C-alpha positions as CSV (number, residue, x, y, z in Angstrom):
1,M,-8.9,-9.7,4.2
2,L,-6.6,-9.9,7.1
3,M,-9.4,-10.0,9.7
4,D,-11.3,-12.7,7.7
5,N,-8.1,-14.8,7.6
6,L,-7.6,-14.2,11.3
7,E,-11.2,-15.5,12.0
8,L,-10.6,-18.6,9.9
9,S,-7.3,-19.4,11.6
10,H,-8.9,-19.9,15.0
11,Q,-10.0,-23.5,14.2
12,M,-6.7,-24.6,12.8
13,K,-4.0,-26.9,14.5
14,V,-0.3,-26.1,13.9
15,T,2.4,-28.7,13.9
16,P,6.1,-27.6,13.4
17,S,8.2,-29.6,11.0
18,T,11.3,-27.3,11.1
19,S,12.0,-23.8,12.4
20,Y,10.4,-22.3,9.2
21,L,8.2,-25.2,7.9
22,Y,4.8,-25.8,9.5
23,S,2.0,-28.2,8.9
24,V,-1.5,-26.7,9.5
25,L,-4.6,-28.9,9.8
26,D,-7.7,-27.1,8.4
27,K,-11.0,-29.1,8.5
28,G,-9.3,-32.4,7.6
29,K,-7.0,-30.8,5.0
30,Q,-3.3,-30.5,5.6
31,R,-1.5,-27.3,4.4
32,M,2.2,-26.5,4.5
33,V,3.4,-23.0,5.4
34,F,7.0,-22.0,4.8
35,L,7.5,-18.7,6.6
36,K,11.0,-18.1,5.3
37,D,9.8,-17.9,1.7
38,R,6.3,-16.6,2.7
39,T,4.5,-19.4,0.9
40,C,1.6,-21.7,1.7
41,S,0.3,-24.7,-0.2
42,C,-3.1,-23.0,-0.6
43,R,-1.2,-20.3,-2.6
44,R,-3.2,-17.4,-1.1
45,F,-0.1,-16.2,0.9
46,Q,1.9,-15.8,-2.4
47,L,-0.9,-14.3,-4.5
48,D,-2.2,-11.7,-2.0
49,E,1.2,-11.1,-0.3
50,L,-0.7,-11.1,3.0
51,P,-0.8,-13.9,5.5
52,C,-3.5,-16.4,4.6
53,A,-5.5,-18.2,7.3
54,H,-2.9,-21.0,7.5
55,A,-0.1,-18.5,7.8
56,W,-2.0,-16.6,10.5
57,A,-2.4,-19.8,12.5
58,V,1.4,-20.3,12.3
59,L,2.1,-16.7,13.3
60,K,-0.2,-16.9,16.3
61,Y,1.5,-20.2,17.2
62,K,5.0,-18.6,17.1
63,H,3.7,-15.3,18.6
64,I,5.1,-13.3,15.7
65,D,3.6,-10.0,14.5
66,H,1.8,-10.3,11.2
67,I,3.0,-6.9,9.9
68,E,6.4,-8.5,9.1
69,Y,4.7,-10.9,6.7
70,C,2.6,-8.3,4.8
71,S,3.8,-6.8,1.6
72,V,5.2,-3.2,1.8
73,Y,2.7,-2.3,-1.0
74,Y,-0.1,-2.3,1.7
75,T,1.6,0.4,3.8
76,T,0.5,4.1,3.9
77,K,3.9,5.2,2.5
78,Y,3.3,3.2,-0.7
79,L,-0.3,4.2,-1.0
80,L,0.7,7.9,-0.9
81,K,3.4,7.2,-3.5
82,T,0.7,5.9,-5.9
83,Y,-0.8,9.4,-6.0
84,E,2.5,11.3,-5.9
85,I,2.6,11.8,-9.7
86,P,0.2,14.4,-10.9
87,I,-2.5,13.4,-13.3
88,Y,-3.5,16.0,-15.9
89,P,-7.0,16.0,-17.4
90,V,-7.5,15.5,-21.1
91,P,-8.3,18.8,-22.9
92,D,-11.6,19.4,-24.7
93,G,-12.0,17.4,-28.0
94,S,-12.4,20.6,-30.0
95,T,-8.7,21.6,-29.3
96,W,-7.2,18.3,-30.4
97,E,-4.8,18.2,-33.4
98,I,-5.7,15.0,-35.3
99,P,-3.5,14.0,-38.3
100,A,-5.2,13.7,-41.7
101,E,-4.4,9.9,-42.1
102,V,-6.2,9.2,-38.8
103,L,-9.3,11.3,-39.8
104,N,-9.5,9.5,-43.2
105,E,-9.2,6.0,-41.6
106,K,-12.6,4.2,-41.5
107,V,-12.9,2.0,-38.4
108,L,-15.5,-0.8,-38.6
109,P,-16.6,-3.1,-35.8
110,P,-15.1,-6.7,-35.9
111,D,-17.0,-9.5,-37.7
112,V,-18.5,-11.5,-34.9
113,T,-21.1,-14.3,-35.2
114,K,-23.4,-14.6,-32.2
115,T,-23.1,-18.0,-30.6
116,I,-26.1,-20.2,-30.1
117,G,-27.5,-20.8,-26.6
118,R,-27.4,-19.0,-23.3
119,P,-24.4,-16.7,-22.7
120,R,-21.9,-17.7,-20.0
121,K,-21.7,-15.9,-16.7
122,G,-19.8,-12.6,-16.7
123,R,-17.0,-13.6,-14.3
124,C,-15.4,-16.7,-12.8
125,K,-15.5,-16.6,-9.0
126,P,-12.2,-17.1,-7.1
127,I,-11.9,-20.0,-4.7
128,S,-12.6,-17.8,-1.7
129,E,-16.1,-16.9,-3.1
130,R,-17.1,-20.4,-4.4
131,E,-19.7,-22.3,-2.5
132,R,-18.6,-25.4,-0.7
133,K,-20.1,-28.7,-1.9
134,R,-22.4,-30.2,0.6
135,S,-21.9,-33.9,1.6
136,I,-24.8,-36.2,1.3
137,K,-25.9,-37.7,4.7
138,C,-28.3,-40.6,5.1
139,G,-31.5,-39.9,7.0
140,Q,-31.9,-43.5,8.0
141,C,-28.5,-44.5,9.4
142,G,-26.8,-41.0,9.7
143,E,-23.6,-41.9,7.7
144,E,-22.3,-39.7,4.9
145,G,-21.8,-40.7,1.3
146,H,-25.2,-42.1,0.5
147,N,-28.9,-41.3,1.0
148,R,-32.0,-43.1,2.5
149,K,-32.9,-44.7,-0.8
150,T,-29.5,-46.3,-1.4
151,C,-28.9,-47.2,2.3
152,R,-27.7,-50.8,3.0
153,N,-27.1,-50.3,6.7
154,N,-29.6,-51.2,9.5
155,P,-31.7,-48.2,10.6
156,K,-30.6,-46.5,13.7
157,R,-32.6,-47.1,16.9
158,G,-33.4,-44.0,18.9
């Protein structure tokens, strides 16, 4: 994720507002990065706790190491702490002691009526995976926002 964000940050233009607040121009959209709070108006900086592409652009602009702005949970120390507690396997089912009231309980599946129509897709894609909408460009005059059929401009000479 860090390398992808670094690649995206190469085309961005940074303008400082204060010593911690920066304006980043990304493909015509303006994003605000506040380094002190580790926030960005795109919200990726806060959610991932890693520098988003806009934050990367600011960090490169200020010549600051990105490691300071990554969460400690991405370090090797914390990764090893995750596996520090031993995990014991579940014993064989034949050795389980199950209370009588649990054995006598009859569990039935929930009453569900199948909905009509095609089922929805399994997951909603995050913003980073969604396809960008393509803008319509006229084949006659070359301007965006309309097509050849609805063109009111004079055709381009070439």
